[in-house]
Biotite code that builds the C-alpha atoms (Angstrom):
import biotite.structure as struc

atoms = struc.array([
    struc.Atom([13.820, 27.986, -76.320], chain_id="A", res_id=1, res_name="MET", atom_name="CA", element="C"),
    struc.Atom([17.066, 27.754, -74.411], chain_id="A", res_id=2, res_name="CYS", atom_name="CA", element="C"),
    struc.Atom([18.500, 30.984, -73.130], chain_id="A", res_id=3, res_name="SER", atom_name="CA", element="C"),
    struc.Atom([22.184, 31.625, -73.590], chain_id="A", res_id=4, res_name="SER", atom_name="CA", element="C"),
    struc.Atom([22.337, 32.658, -69.927], chain_id="A", res_id=5, res_name="TRP", atom_name="CA", element="C"),
    struc.Atom([21.223, 29.288, -68.514], chain_id="A", res_id=6, res_name="SER", atom_name="CA", element="C"),
    struc.Atom([23.277, 27.339, -71.034], chain_id="A", res_id=7, res_name="ARG", atom_name="CA", element="C"),
    struc.Atom([26.295, 29.504, -70.186], chain_id="A", res_id=8, res_name="GLY", atom_name="CA", element="C"),
    struc.Atom([25.806, 28.905, -66.463], chain_id="A", res_id=9, res_name="LEU", atom_name="CA", element="C"),
    struc.Atom([25.621, 25.159, -66.995], chain_id="A", res_id=10, res_name="LEU", atom_name="CA", element="C"),
    struc.Atom([28.712, 25.076, -69.231], chain_id="A", res_id=11, res_name="VAL", atom_name="CA", element="C"),
    struc.Atom([30.674, 27.415, -66.941], chain_id="A", res_id=12, res_name="ALA", atom_name="CA", element="C"),
    struc.Atom([29.924, 25.198, -63.953], chain_id="A", res_id=13, res_name="GLY", atom_name="CA", element="C"),
    struc.Atom([31.008, 22.071, -65.788], chain_id="A", res_id=14, res_name="ILE", atom_name="CA", element="C"),
    struc.Atom([34.232, 23.708, -66.996], chain_id="A", res_id=15, res_name="MET", atom_name="CA", element="C"),
    struc.Atom([34.993, 25.158, -63.547], chain_id="A", res_id=16, res_name="ALA", atom_name="CA", element="C"),
    struc.Atom([34.438, 21.784, -61.890], chain_id="A", res_id=17, res_name="SER", atom_name="CA", element="C"),
    struc.Atom([37.507, 20.451, -63.706], chain_id="A", res_id=18, res_name="PHE", atom_name="CA", element="C"),
    struc.Atom([39.674, 23.078, -61.979], chain_id="A", res_id=19, res_name="ALA", atom_name="CA", element="C"),
    struc.Atom([37.881, 23.335, -58.640], chain_id="A", res_id=20, res_name="VAL", atom_name="CA", element="C"),
    struc.Atom([35.909, 20.219, -57.781], chain_id="A", res_id=21, res_name="HIS", atom_name="CA", element="C"),
    struc.Atom([33.362, 21.875, -55.499], chain_id="A", res_id=22, res_name="TRP", atom_name="CA", element="C"),
    struc.Atom([32.215, 24.004, -58.471], chain_id="A", res_id=23, res_name="MET", atom_name="CA", element="C"),
    struc.Atom([30.227, 20.964, -59.654], chain_id="A", res_id=24, res_name="VAL", atom_name="CA", element="C"),
    struc.Atom([27.496, 22.498, -57.481], chain_id="A", res_id=25, res_name="ILE", atom_name="CA", element="C"),
    struc.Atom([26.756, 25.107, -60.190], chain_id="A", res_id=26, res_name="VAL", atom_name="CA", element="C"),
    struc.Atom([25.591, 22.712, -62.944], chain_id="A", res_id=27, res_name="PRO", atom_name="CA", element="C"),
    struc.Atom([23.911, 20.476, -60.357], chain_id="A", res_id=28, res_name="LEU", atom_name="CA", element="C"),
    struc.Atom([21.869, 23.455, -59.135], chain_id="A", res_id=29, res_name="TRP", atom_name="CA", element="C"),
    struc.Atom([20.691, 24.233, -62.677], chain_id="A", res_id=30, res_name="VAL", atom_name="CA", element="C"),
    struc.Atom([19.686, 20.602, -63.279], chain_id="A", res_id=31, res_name="ILE", atom_name="CA", element="C"),
    struc.Atom([18.033, 20.324, -59.839], chain_id="A", res_id=32, res_name="THR", atom_name="CA", element="C"),
    struc.Atom([16.030, 23.491, -60.489], chain_id="A", res_id=33, res_name="ALA", atom_name="CA", element="C"),
    struc.Atom([14.787, 22.030, -63.776], chain_id="A", res_id=34, res_name="GLN", atom_name="CA", element="C"),
    struc.Atom([13.707, 18.796, -62.080], chain_id="A", res_id=35, res_name="VAL", atom_name="CA", element="C"),
    struc.Atom([11.988, 20.651, -59.221], chain_id="A", res_id=36, res_name="LEU", atom_name="CA", element="C"),
    struc.Atom([10.098, 22.850, -61.672], chain_id="A", res_id=37, res_name="THR", atom_name="CA", element="C"),
    struc.Atom([8.868, 19.862, -63.632], chain_id="A", res_id=38, res_name="ARG", atom_name="CA", element="C"),
    struc.Atom([7.776, 17.889, -60.563], chain_id="A", res_id=39, res_name="THR", atom_name="CA", element="C"),
    struc.Atom([6.248, 20.684, -58.461], chain_id="A", res_id=40, res_name="THR", atom_name="CA", element="C"),
    struc.Atom([4.973, 22.855, -61.343], chain_id="A", res_id=41, res_name="HIS", atom_name="CA", element="C"),
    struc.Atom([6.438, 25.928, -59.629], chain_id="A", res_id=42, res_name="ARG", atom_name="CA", element="C"),
    struc.Atom([9.210, 28.213, -60.825], chain_id="A", res_id=43, res_name="SER", atom_name="CA", element="C"),
    struc.Atom([12.610, 27.551, -59.272], chain_id="A", res_id=44, res_name="TRP", atom_name="CA", element="C"),
    struc.Atom([15.440, 29.888, -60.225], chain_id="A", res_id=45, res_name="TRP", atom_name="CA", element="C"),
    struc.Atom([17.164, 29.505, -62.734], chain_id="A", res_id=46, res_name="PRO", atom_name="CA", element="C"),
    struc.Atom([14.866, 26.956, -64.332], chain_id="A", res_id=47, res_name="SER", atom_name="CA", element="C"),
    struc.Atom([12.600, 29.621, -65.819], chain_id="A", res_id=48, res_name="THR", atom_name="CA", element="C"),
    struc.Atom([15.489, 30.432, -68.142], chain_id="A", res_id=49, res_name="LEU", atom_name="CA", element="C"),
    struc.Atom([16.670, 26.857, -68.537], chain_id="A", res_id=50, res_name="ALA", atom_name="CA", element="C"),
    struc.Atom([16.647, 24.604, -71.561], chain_id="A", res_id=51, res_name="CYS", atom_name="CA", element="C"),
    struc.Atom([14.030, 21.948, -72.051], chain_id="A", res_id=52, res_name="GLY", atom_name="CA", element="C"),
    struc.Atom([11.011, 23.614, -70.455], chain_id="A", res_id=53, res_name="LEU", atom_name="CA", element="C"),
    struc.Atom([8.022, 24.123, -72.664], chain_id="A", res_id=54, res_name="SER", atom_name="CA", element="C"),
    struc.Atom([6.438, 27.554, -72.566], chain_id="A", res_id=55, res_name="SER", atom_name="CA", element="C"),
    struc.Atom([3.111, 26.029, -71.488], chain_id="A", res_id=56, res_name="SER", atom_name="CA", element="C"),
    struc.Atom([4.708, 24.624, -68.316], chain_id="A", res_id=57, res_name="ARG", atom_name="CA", element="C"),
    struc.Atom([6.393, 27.858, -67.287], chain_id="A", res_id=58, res_name="ARG", atom_name="CA", element="C"),
    struc.Atom([4.708, 29.895, -64.621], chain_id="A", res_id=59, res_name="GLU", atom_name="CA", element="C"),
    struc.Atom([5.267, 33.563, -64.145], chain_id="A", res_id=60, res_name="ASP", atom_name="CA", element="C"),
    struc.Atom([6.448, 33.965, -60.509], chain_id="A", res_id=61, res_name="PRO", atom_name="CA", element="C"),
    struc.Atom([5.102, 37.522, -60.431], chain_id="A", res_id=62, res_name="VAL", atom_name="CA", element="C"),
    struc.Atom([1.532, 36.422, -61.189], chain_id="A", res_id=63, res_name="HIS", atom_name="CA", element="C"),
    struc.Atom([1.249, 33.337, -58.961], chain_id="A", res_id=64, res_name="GLU", atom_name="CA", element="C"),
])
């Protein structure tokens, strides 16, 4: 399930990038973290809270 925190971070970064162009880094970081988590099967902040990850793929960084 998507957390409101990760969705809010993604939306805030997209909205802020219209005002300040270098703020496009915020949503790109969220998307990059999701891709890294899926390819390396390791937790990358903030992808553990991000949308689109199944609970079976999530790893608890405390218990690695």
